Biotite code that builds the C-alpha atoms (Angstrom):
import biotite.structure as struc

atoms = struc.array([
    struc.Atom([90.197, 27.001, 7.189], chain_id="A", res_id=1, res_name="MET", atom_name="CA", element="C"),
    struc.Atom([87.828, 29.612, 5.535], chain_id="A", res_id=2, res_name="ILE", atom_name="CA", element="C"),
    struc.Atom([89.659, 32.143, 3.468], chain_id="A", res_id=3, res_name="HIS", atom_name="CA", element="C"),
    struc.Atom([89.301, 35.773, 4.931], chain_id="A", res_id=4, res_name="ARG", atom_name="CA", element="C"),
    struc.Atom([87.797, 37.083, 1.661], chain_id="A", res_id=5, res_name="SER", atom_name="CA", element="C"),
    struc.Atom([85.109, 34.281, 1.633], chain_id="A", res_id=6, res_name="MET", atom_name="CA", element="C"),
    struc.Atom([84.265, 35.129, 5.267], chain_id="A", res_id=7, res_name="LEU", atom_name="CA", element="C"),
    struc.Atom([83.878, 38.803, 4.450], chain_id="A", res_id=8, res_name="CYS", atom_name="CA", element="C"),
    struc.Atom([81.759, 38.101, 1.424], chain_id="A", res_id=9, res_name="LEU", atom_name="CA", element="C"),
    struc.Atom([79.404, 35.787, 3.595], chain_id="A", res_id=10, res_name="SER", atom_name="CA", element="C"),
    struc.Atom([79.113, 38.437, 6.280], chain_id="A", res_id=11, res_name="LEU", atom_name="CA", element="C"),
    struc.Atom([78.324, 41.076, 3.671], chain_id="A", res_id=12, res_name="LEU", atom_name="CA", element="C"),
    struc.Atom([75.575, 38.991, 2.114], chain_id="A", res_id=13, res_name="ASN", atom_name="CA", element="C"),
    struc.Atom([74.097, 38.204, 5.553], chain_id="A", res_id=14, res_name="LEU", atom_name="CA", element="C"),
    struc.Atom([74.025, 41.988, 6.348], chain_id="A", res_id=15, res_name="LEU", atom_name="CA", element="C"),
    struc.Atom([72.360, 42.663, 2.857], chain_id="A", res_id=16, res_name="LEU", atom_name="CA", element="C"),
    struc.Atom([69.833, 40.049, 3.599], chain_id="A", res_id=17, res_name="CYS", atom_name="CA", element="C"),
    struc.Atom([68.839, 41.488, 6.935], chain_id="A", res_id=18, res_name="PHE", atom_name="CA", element="C"),
    struc.Atom([68.830, 45.033, 5.752], chain_id="A", res_id=19, res_name="SER", atom_name="CA", element="C"),
    struc.Atom([66.496, 44.395, 2.793], chain_id="A", res_id=20, res_name="MET", atom_name="CA", element="C"),
    struc.Atom([64.152, 41.311, 3.692], chain_id="A", res_id=21, res_name="THR", atom_name="CA", element="C"),
    struc.Atom([65.092, 40.141, 7.196], chain_id="A", res_id=22, res_name="GLY", atom_name="CA", element="C"),
    struc.Atom([66.154, 36.889, 5.746], chain_id="A", res_id=23, res_name="CYS", atom_name="CA", element="C"),
    struc.Atom([62.492, 35.577, 6.210], chain_id="A", res_id=24, res_name="ASP", atom_name="CA", element="C"),
    struc.Atom([61.027, 37.009, 3.027], chain_id="A", res_id=25, res_name="GLY", atom_name="CA", element="C"),
    struc.Atom([59.502, 40.005, 4.533], chain_id="A", res_id=26, res_name="SER", atom_name="CA", element="C"),
    struc.Atom([60.182, 43.575, 5.403], chain_id="A", res_id=27, res_name="SER", atom_name="CA", element="C"),
    struc.Atom([58.297, 46.511, 6.926], chain_id="A", res_id=28, res_name="PRO", atom_name="CA", element="C"),
    struc.Atom([55.282, 47.465, 4.804], chain_id="A", res_id=29, res_name="LEU", atom_name="CA", element="C"),
    struc.Atom([55.584, 51.082, 3.680], chain_id="A", res_id=30, res_name="ARG", atom_name="CA", element="C"),
    struc.Atom([52.174, 52.636, 3.334], chain_id="A", res_id=31, res_name="ILE", atom_name="CA", element="C"),
    struc.Atom([51.820, 54.983, 0.236], chain_id="A", res_id=32, res_name="LYS", atom_name="CA", element="C"),
    struc.Atom([50.316, 58.341, 1.274], chain_id="A", res_id=33, res_name="LYS", atom_name="CA", element="C"),
    struc.Atom([49.155, 59.303, -2.253], chain_id="A", res_id=34, res_name="ASN", atom_name="CA", element="C"),
    struc.Atom([48.788, 56.139, -4.281], chain_id="A", res_id=35, res_name="PRO", atom_name="CA", element="C"),
    struc.Atom([48.428, 56.577, -8.075], chain_id="A", res_id=36, res_name="LYS", atom_name="CA", element="C"),
    struc.Atom([45.587, 54.116, -8.060], chain_id="A", res_id=37, res_name="ASN", atom_name="CA", element="C"),
    struc.Atom([42.791, 53.475, -5.693], chain_id="A", res_id=38, res_name="VAL", atom_name="CA", element="C"),
    struc.Atom([42.281, 50.209, -3.897], chain_id="A", res_id=39, res_name="GLY", atom_name="CA", element="C"),
    struc.Atom([39.176, 48.185, -3.256], chain_id="A", res_id=40, res_name="PRO", atom_name="CA", element="C"),
    struc.Atom([36.626, 48.953, -0.359], chain_id="A", res_id=41, res_name="TRP", atom_name="CA", element="C"),
    struc.Atom([36.878, 47.145, 2.823], chain_id="A", res_id=42, res_name="CYS", atom_name="CA", element="C"),
    struc.Atom([33.847, 48.906, 4.526], chain_id="A", res_id=43, res_name="GLY", atom_name="CA", element="C"),
    struc.Atom([31.420, 51.625, 4.207], chain_id="A", res_id=44, res_name="PRO", atom_name="CA", element="C"),
    struc.Atom([33.253, 54.817, 3.106], chain_id="A", res_id=45, res_name="ASN", atom_name="CA", element="C"),
    struc.Atom([36.590, 52.947, 3.798], chain_id="A", res_id=46, res_name="GLN", atom_name="CA", element="C"),
    struc.Atom([39.136, 51.799, 1.082], chain_id="A", res_id=47, res_name="ARG", atom_name="CA", element="C"),
    struc.Atom([42.033, 49.619, 1.868], chain_id="A", res_id=48, res_name="VAL", atom_name="CA", element="C"),
    struc.Atom([45.519, 51.102, 2.424], chain_id="A", res_id=49, res_name="GLN", atom_name="CA", element="C"),
    struc.Atom([47.999, 50.279, -0.308], chain_id="A", res_id=50, res_name="ILE", atom_name="CA", element="C"),
    struc.Atom([51.611, 49.411, 1.008], chain_id="A", res_id=51, res_name="GLY", atom_name="CA", element="C"),
    struc.Atom([54.852, 48.311, -0.616], chain_id="A", res_id=52, res_name="GLU", atom_name="CA", element="C"),
    struc.Atom([57.243, 45.674, 0.744], chain_id="A", res_id=53, res_name="ARG", atom_name="CA", element="C"),
    struc.Atom([60.800, 44.616, -0.274], chain_id="A", res_id=54, res_name="VAL", atom_name="CA", element="C"),
    struc.Atom([60.549, 40.900, -1.112], chain_id="A", res_id=55, res_name="VAL", atom_name="CA", element="C"),
    struc.Atom([63.832, 40.150, -2.671], chain_id="A", res_id=56, res_name="GLY", atom_name="CA", element="C"),
    struc.Atom([66.807, 41.213, -4.830], chain_id="A", res_id=57, res_name="HIS", atom_name="CA", element="C"),
    struc.Atom([67.620, 40.509, -8.430], chain_id="A", res_id=58, res_name="ASN", atom_name="CA", element="C"),
    struc.Atom([71.284, 40.976, -9.641], chain_id="A", res_id=59, res_name="PRO", atom_name="CA", element="C"),
    struc.Atom([69.902, 42.554, -12.890], chain_id="A", res_id=60, res_name="ASN", atom_name="CA", element="C"),
    struc.Atom([66.749, 44.222, -11.818], chain_id="A", res_id=61, res_name="LEU", atom_name="CA", element="C"),
    struc.Atom([67.835, 45.427, -8.212], chain_id="A", res_id=62, res_name="GLY", atom_name="CA", element="C"),
    struc.Atom([65.556, 45.443, -5.320], chain_id="A", res_id=63, res_name="VAL", atom_name="CA", element="C"),
    struc.Atom([62.145, 43.822, -5.924], chain_id="A", res_id=64, res_name="ILE", atom_name="CA", element="C"),
    struc.Atom([59.010, 45.410, -4.484], chain_id="A", res_id=65, res_name="HIS", atom_name="CA", element="C"),
    struc.Atom([55.594, 43.964, -4.163], chain_id="A", res_id=66, res_name="ARG", atom_name="CA", element="C"),
    struc.Atom([52.308, 45.608, -3.320], chain_id="A", res_id=67, res_name="THR", atom_name="CA", element="C"),
    struc.Atom([50.066, 44.580, -0.521], chain_id="A", res_id=68, res_name="PHE", atom_name="CA", element="C"),
    struc.Atom([46.571, 45.901, 0.661], chain_id="A", res_id=69, res_name="LEU", atom_name="CA", element="C"),
    struc.Atom([45.610, 46.473, 4.325], chain_id="A", res_id=70, res_name="VAL", atom_name="CA", element="C"),
    struc.Atom([42.040, 46.561, 5.456], chain_id="A", res_id=71, res_name="ASP", atom_name="CA", element="C"),
    struc.Atom([40.368, 48.627, 8.221], chain_id="A", res_id=72, res_name="ASP", atom_name="CA", element="C"),
    struc.Atom([41.334, 45.907, 10.875], chain_id="A", res_id=73, res_name="ALA", atom_name="CA", element="C"),
    struc.Atom([45.076, 45.897, 9.737], chain_id="A", res_id=74, res_name="GLY", atom_name="CA", element="C"),
    struc.Atom([44.800, 42.567, 7.994], chain_id="A", res_id=75, res_name="LYS", atom_name="CA", element="C"),
    struc.Atom([47.023, 42.262, 4.889], chain_id="A", res_id=76, res_name="GLU", atom_name="CA", element="C"),
    struc.Atom([46.034, 40.874, 1.500], chain_id="A", res_id=77, res_name="TYR", atom_name="CA", element="C"),
    struc.Atom([48.282, 39.755, -1.286], chain_id="A", res_id=78, res_name="ASP", atom_name="CA", element="C"),
    struc.Atom([46.863, 40.814, -4.604], chain_id="A", res_id=79, res_name="PRO", atom_name="CA", element="C"),
    struc.Atom([48.435, 37.855, -6.301], chain_id="A", res_id=80, res_name="LYS", atom_name="CA", element="C"),
    struc.Atom([46.621, 35.436, -3.918], chain_id="A", res_id=81, res_name="LYS", atom_name="CA", element="C"),
    struc.Atom([43.453, 37.506, -4.251], chain_id="A", res_id=82, res_name="LEU", atom_name="CA", element="C"),
    struc.Atom([43.606, 37.074, -7.988], chain_id="A", res_id=83, res_name="ALA", atom_name="CA", element="C"),
    struc.Atom([44.217, 33.285, -7.682], chain_id="A", res_id=84, res_name="ASP", atom_name="CA", element="C"),
    struc.Atom([41.170, 33.019, -5.312], chain_id="A", res_id=85, res_name="GLN", atom_name="CA", element="C"),
    struc.Atom([38.849, 34.872, -7.822], chain_id="A", res_id=86, res_name="VAL", atom_name="CA", element="C"),
    struc.Atom([40.020, 32.794, -10.769], chain_id="A", res_id=87, res_name="TRP", atom_name="CA", element="C"),
    struc.Atom([39.582, 29.583, -8.734], chain_id="A", res_id=88, res_name="SER", atom_name="CA", element="C"),
    struc.Atom([35.995, 30.588, -8.036], chain_id="A", res_id=89, res_name="TYR", atom_name="CA", element="C"),
    struc.Atom([35.463, 30.963, -11.766], chain_id="A", res_id=90, res_name="LEU", atom_name="CA", element="C"),
    struc.Atom([36.904, 27.669, -12.515], chain_id="A", res_id=91, res_name="GLU", atom_name="CA", element="C"),
    struc.Atom([34.698, 25.942, -9.915], chain_id="A", res_id=92, res_name="GLY", atom_name="CA", element="C"),
    struc.Atom([31.393, 27.531, -11.387], chain_id="A", res_id=93, res_name="THR", atom_name="CA", element="C"),
    struc.Atom([32.459, 26.790, -14.992], chain_id="A", res_id=94, res_name="GLY", atom_name="CA", element="C"),
    struc.Atom([32.676, 30.554, -15.843], chain_id="A", res_id=95, res_name="ASP", atom_name="CA", element="C"),
    struc.Atom([36.344, 30.468, -16.521], chain_id="A", res_id=96, res_name="ALA", atom_name="CA", element="C"),
    struc.Atom([35.728, 28.072, -19.354], chain_id="A", res_id=97, res_name="LYS", atom_name="CA", element="C"),
    struc.Atom([33.091, 30.352, -20.777], chain_id="A", res_id=98, res_name="LYS", atom_name="CA", element="C"),
    struc.Atom([35.460, 33.382, -20.597], chain_id="A", res_id=99, res_name="ILE", atom_name="CA", element="C"),
    struc.Atom([38.294, 31.379, -22.318], chain_id="A", res_id=100, res_name="LYS", atom_name="CA", element="C"),
    struc.Atom([35.930, 30.219, -25.008], chain_id="A", res_id=101, res_name="GLU", atom_name="CA", element="C"),
    struc.Atom([34.471, 33.655, -25.666], chain_id="A", res_id=102, res_name="ALA", atom_name="CA", element="C"),
    struc.Atom([38.170, 34.772, -26.129], chain_id="A", res_id=103, res_name="PHE", atom_name="CA", element="C"),
    struc.Atom([39.215, 32.051, -28.441], chain_id="A", res_id=104, res_name="SER", atom_name="CA", element="C"),
    struc.Atom([36.124, 32.050, -30.573], chain_id="A", res_id=105, res_name="SER", atom_name="CA", element="C"),
    struc.Atom([35.141, 35.766, -30.815], chain_id="A", res_id=106, res_name="ASP", atom_name="CA", element="C"),
    struc.Atom([38.175, 37.770, -29.404], chain_id="A", res_id=107, res_name="GLY", atom_name="CA", element="C"),
    struc.Atom([36.406, 38.877, -26.238], chain_id="A", res_id=108, res_name="TYR", atom_name="CA", element="C"),
    struc.Atom([39.315, 39.804, -23.953], chain_id="A", res_id=109, res_name="TYR", atom_name="CA", element="C"),
    struc.Atom([38.470, 39.909, -20.212], chain_id="A", res_id=110, res_name="PRO", atom_name="CA", element="C"),
    struc.Atom([39.646, 42.463, -17.563], chain_id="A", res_id=111, res_name="ARG", atom_name="CA", element="C"),
    struc.Atom([38.581, 42.017, -13.944], chain_id="A", res_id=112, res_name="MET", atom_name="CA", element="C"),
    struc.Atom([38.755, 44.601, -11.142], chain_id="A", res_id=113, res_name="ILE", atom_name="CA", element="C"),
    struc.Atom([38.339, 43.775, -7.467], chain_id="A", res_id=114, res_name="VAL", atom_name="CA", element="C"),
    struc.Atom([36.343, 46.609, -6.038], chain_id="A", res_id=115, res_name="VAL", atom_name="CA", element="C"),
    struc.Atom([35.767, 45.209, -2.470], chain_id="A", res_id=116, res_name="SER", atom_name="CA", element="C"),
    struc.Atom([37.565, 42.731, -0.457], chain_id="A", res_id=117, res_name="ILE", atom_name="CA", element="C"),
    struc.Atom([34.952, 42.560, 2.509], chain_id="A", res_id=118, res_name="LYS", atom_name="CA", element="C"),
    struc.Atom([33.244, 40.688, 0.872], chain_id="A", res_id=119, res_name="PRO", atom_name="CA", element="C"),
    struc.Atom([35.223, 39.958, -2.299], chain_id="A", res_id=120, res_name="VAL", atom_name="CA", element="C"),
    struc.Atom([33.440, 41.655, -5.295], chain_id="A", res_id=121, res_name="VAL", atom_name="CA", element="C"),
    struc.Atom([34.670, 41.729, -8.751], chain_id="A", res_id=122, res_name="VAL", atom_name="CA", element="C"),
    struc.Atom([33.718, 43.716, -11.895], chain_id="A", res_id=123, res_name="ILE", atom_name="CA", element="C"),
    struc.Atom([34.000, 41.948, -15.186], chain_id="A", res_id=124, res_name="LEU", atom_name="CA", element="C"),
    struc.Atom([34.789, 44.061, -18.266], chain_id="A", res_id=125, res_name="GLU", atom_name="CA", element="C"),
    struc.Atom([35.172, 42.578, -21.790], chain_id="A", res_id=126, res_name="THR", atom_name="CA", element="C"),
    struc.Atom([36.808, 44.086, -25.015], chain_id="A", res_id=127, res_name="TYR", atom_name="CA", element="C"),
    struc.Atom([36.426, 42.577, -28.319], chain_id="A", res_id=128, res_name="GLN", atom_name="CA", element="C"),
    struc.Atom([39.322, 42.381, -30.697], chain_id="A", res_id=129, res_name="ASP", atom_name="CA", element="C"),
    struc.Atom([39.142, 39.474, -33.141], chain_id="A", res_id=130, res_name="ALA", atom_name="CA", element="C"),
    struc.Atom([42.821, 39.720, -33.907], chain_id="A", res_id=131, res_name="ALA", atom_name="CA", element="C"),
    struc.Atom([43.952, 38.919, -30.268], chain_id="A", res_id=132, res_name="LEU", atom_name="CA", element="C"),
    struc.Atom([43.458, 35.274, -30.331], chain_id="A", res_id=133, res_name="PRO", atom_name="CA", element="C"),
    struc.Atom([45.743, 35.039, -33.266], chain_id="A", res_id=134, res_name="LYS", atom_name="CA", element="C"),
    struc.Atom([48.323, 37.082, -31.725], chain_id="A", res_id=135, res_name="GLN", atom_name="CA", element="C"),
    struc.Atom([48.267, 35.584, -28.343], chain_id="A", res_id=136, res_name="LEU", atom_name="CA", element="C"),
    struc.Atom([47.180, 32.000, -29.328], chain_id="A", res_id=137, res_name="GLY", atom_name="CA", element="C"),
    struc.Atom([44.545, 30.383, -27.240], chain_id="A", res_id=138, res_name="THR", atom_name="CA", element="C"),
    struc.Atom([46.297, 31.455, -23.849], chain_id="A", res_id=139, res_name="SER", atom_name="CA", element="C"),
    struc.Atom([45.499, 28.290, -22.054], chain_id="A", res_id=140, res_name="THR", atom_name="CA", element="C"),
    struc.Atom([48.165, 28.926, -19.292], chain_id="A", res_id=141, res_name="GLU", atom_name="CA", element="C"),
    struc.Atom([46.328, 29.531, -16.062], chain_id="A", res_id=142, res_name="ARG", atom_name="CA", element="C"),
    struc.Atom([48.783, 32.340, -14.942], chain_id="A", res_id=143, res_name="ASN", atom_name="CA", element="C"),
    struc.Atom([47.710, 34.287, -18.035], chain_id="A", res_id=144, res_name="TYR", atom_name="CA", element="C"),
    struc.Atom([44.065, 34.467, -16.906], chain_id="A", res_id=145, res_name="TRP", atom_name="CA", element="C"),
    struc.Atom([45.001, 34.970, -13.306], chain_id="A", res_id=146, res_name="VAL", atom_name="CA", element="C"),
    struc.Atom([46.956, 38.051, -14.576], chain_id="A", res_id=147, res_name="ALA", atom_name="CA", element="C"),
    struc.Atom([43.739, 39.656, -15.885], chain_id="A", res_id=148, res_name="GLN", atom_name="CA", element="C"),
    struc.Atom([42.521, 40.276, -12.450], chain_id="A", res_id=149, res_name="ILE", atom_name="CA", element="C"),
    struc.Atom([43.566, 43.530, -10.875], chain_id="A", res_id=150, res_name="HIS", atom_name="CA", element="C"),
    struc.Atom([43.097, 44.901, -7.371], chain_id="A", res_id=151, res_name="ALA", atom_name="CA", element="C"),
    struc.Atom([43.938, 48.419, -8.089], chain_id="A", res_id=152, res_name="LEU", atom_name="CA", element="C"),
    struc.Atom([41.941, 51.105, -10.057], chain_id="A", res_id=153, res_name="GLY", atom_name="CA", element="C"),
    struc.Atom([38.328, 51.609, -10.760], chain_id="A", res_id=154, res_name="ASP", atom_name="CA", element="C"),
    struc.Atom([36.561, 49.936, -13.655], chain_id="A", res_id=155, res_name="PRO", atom_name="CA", element="C"),
    struc.Atom([36.085, 51.370, -17.155], chain_id="A", res_id=156, res_name="VAL", atom_name="CA", element="C"),
    struc.Atom([32.508, 51.658, -18.332], chain_id="A", res_id=157, res_name="TYR", atom_name="CA", element="C"),
    struc.Atom([31.685, 49.290, -21.036], chain_id="A", res_id=158, res_name="LYS", atom_name="CA", element="C"),
    struc.Atom([28.403, 48.025, -22.339], chain_id="A", res_id=159, res_name="ASP", atom_name="CA", element="C"),
    struc.Atom([27.523, 44.545, -20.744], chain_id="A", res_id=160, res_name="GLY", atom_name="CA", element="C"),
    struc.Atom([29.547, 45.073, -17.432], chain_id="A", res_id=161, res_name="LEU", atom_name="CA", element="C"),
    struc.Atom([29.147, 42.194, -15.104], chain_id="A", res_id=162, res_name="GLN", atom_name="CA", element="C"),
    struc.Atom([29.862, 41.650, -11.425], chain_id="A", res_id=163, res_name="TRP", atom_name="CA", element="C"),
    struc.Atom([30.432, 38.545, -9.335], chain_id="A", res_id=164, res_name="PHE", atom_name="CA", element="C"),
    struc.Atom([31.470, 37.597, -5.800], chain_id="A", res_id=165, res_name="SER", atom_name="CA", element="C"),
    struc.Atom([33.191, 34.301, -4.487], chain_id="A", res_id=166, res_name="PRO", atom_name="CA", element="C"),
    struc.Atom([32.212, 35.354, -0.951], chain_id="A", res_id=167, res_name="ASP", atom_name="CA", element="C"),
    struc.Atom([28.593, 36.039, -1.888], chain_id="A", res_id=168, res_name="LEU", atom_name="CA", element="C"),
    struc.Atom([28.441, 32.869, -4.133], chain_id="A", res_id=169, res_name="LYS", atom_name="CA", element="C"),
    struc.Atom([27.391, 35.018, -6.906], chain_id="A", res_id=170, res_name="GLN", atom_name="CA", element="C"),
    struc.Atom([28.201, 33.988, -10.383], chain_id="A", res_id=171, res_name="ARG", atom_name="CA", element="C"),
    struc.Atom([28.790, 36.765, -13.103], chain_id="A", res_id=172, res_name="PRO", atom_name="CA", element="C"),
    struc.Atom([25.554, 38.773, -13.644], chain_id="A", res_id=173, res_name="THR", atom_name="CA", element="C"),
    struc.Atom([24.853, 41.857, -15.703], chain_id="A", res_id=174, res_name="ASN", atom_name="CA", element="C"),
    struc.Atom([24.979, 45.232, -14.076], chain_id="A", res_id=175, res_name="LEU", atom_name="CA", element="C"),
    struc.Atom([21.890, 47.453, -14.627], chain_id="A", res_id=176, res_name="ALA", atom_name="CA", element="C"),
    struc.Atom([22.589, 51.227, -14.751], chain_id="A", res_id=177, res_name="PHE", atom_name="CA", element="C"),
    struc.Atom([19.804, 53.699, -14.237], chain_id="A", res_id=178, res_name="SER", atom_name="CA", element="C"),
    struc.Atom([19.316, 56.673, -16.512], chain_id="A", res_id=179, res_name="GLN", atom_name="CA", element="C"),
    struc.Atom([21.481, 58.694, -14.155], chain_id="A", res_id=180, res_name="ALA", atom_name="CA", element="C"),
    struc.Atom([24.276, 56.260, -14.842], chain_id="A", res_id=181, res_name="GLY", atom_name="CA", element="C"),
    struc.Atom([24.275, 54.495, -11.451], chain_id="A", res_id=182, res_name="VAL", atom_name="CA", element="C"),
    struc.Atom([24.379, 50.734, -10.821], chain_id="A", res_id=183, res_name="ALA", atom_name="CA", element="C"),
    struc.Atom([24.131, 49.265, -7.249], chain_id="A", res_id=184, res_name="GLU", atom_name="CA", element="C"),
    struc.Atom([25.150, 46.011, -5.609], chain_id="A", res_id=185, res_name="ILE", atom_name="CA", element="C"),
    struc.Atom([23.463, 45.057, -2.396], chain_id="A", res_id=186, res_name="ALA", atom_name="CA", element="C"),
    struc.Atom([25.518, 43.916, 0.382], chain_id="A", res_id=187, res_name="LEU", atom_name="CA", element="C"),
    struc.Atom([24.768, 42.514, 3.816], chain_id="A", res_id=188, res_name="ALA", atom_name="CA", element="C"),
    struc.Atom([25.880, 45.862, 5.186], chain_id="A", res_id=189, res_name="HIS", atom_name="CA", element="C"),
    struc.Atom([25.208, 48.693, 2.848], chain_id="A", res_id=190, res_name="GLY", atom_name="CA", element="C"),
    struc.Atom([25.906, 48.620, -0.939], chain_id="A", res_id=191, res_name="LYS", atom_name="CA", element="C"),
    struc.Atom([28.318, 49.249, -3.510], chain_id="A", res_id=192, res_name="LEU", atom_name="CA", element="C"),
    struc.Atom([27.751, 51.804, -6.195], chain_id="A", res_id=193, res_name="LYS", atom_name="CA", element="C"),
    struc.Atom([29.210, 52.235, -9.704], chain_id="A", res_id=194, res_name="LEU", atom_name="CA", element="C"),
    struc.Atom([28.747, 55.716, -11.011], chain_id="A", res_id=195, res_name="ILE", atom_name="CA", element="C"),
    struc.Atom([29.367, 56.327, -14.712], chain_id="A", res_id=196, res_name="ARG", atom_name="CA", element="C"),
    struc.Atom([31.570, 59.330, -15.392], chain_id="A", res_id=197, res_name="GLU", atom_name="CA", element="C"),
    struc.Atom([32.149, 59.369, -19.183], chain_id="A", res_id=198, res_name="GLY", atom_name="CA", element="C"),
    struc.Atom([34.281, 56.416, -20.134], chain_id="A", res_id=199, res_name="LYS", atom_name="CA", element="C"),
    struc.Atom([35.047, 55.607, -16.488], chain_id="A", res_id=200, res_name="ASP", atom_name="CA", element="C"),
    struc.Atom([33.143, 54.243, -13.637], chain_id="A", res_id=201, res_name="CYS", atom_name="CA", element="C"),
    struc.Atom([33.733, 55.669, -10.022], chain_id="A", res_id=202, res_name="LYS", atom_name="CA", element="C"),
    struc.Atom([32.939, 53.266, -7.118], chain_id="A", res_id=203, res_name="THR", atom_name="CA", element="C"),
    struc.Atom([31.620, 54.125, -3.773], chain_id="A", res_id=204, res_name="THR", atom_name="CA", element="C"),
    struc.Atom([30.424, 52.050, -0.765], chain_id="A", res_id=205, res_name="ARG", atom_name="CA", element="C"),
    struc.Atom([27.915, 53.018, 1.736], chain_id="A", res_id=206, res_name="GLU", atom_name="CA", element="C"),
])
């Protein structure tokens, strides 16, 4: 016979599960009206929508939220899976090895920003800090490098900015800025522009 208190506890846990995650690991996606950071482009003059979903509960941290992206056709993208896809492409081309070697030998720390998801286009920034390899070690764990790929925000202007695209089979290549501070990336339909604004770069898609 099941004790009444145990039965009540089980029912309570079941109700909490359905109220937060539906017991299938998902909950309704809440679209942010005014997100702090912009998302990547999914079409001409069209950025993705940014949403948040409850994906679990931690006894110490409370409710756990995750960010998801939604394109103009309503398709959802998981930023973590997107980052894994990007790094997997760099591993396949051998550029991931070059990035890690540049970090361990000269302290070039990479930061990658996904600026488009249809097709996937990524901007690669590097910062030099010779002390970082000593502080962080060689950082051979794959998760560390995947975590340097972000799907929110615009790039920061740096000398030597590069772009690459898993979908276009384009390996990292230098961006050429005009005297007016504009760099263009040609796409099958339209183009991406990076416009230098002081220390930052604003991105547009036409």
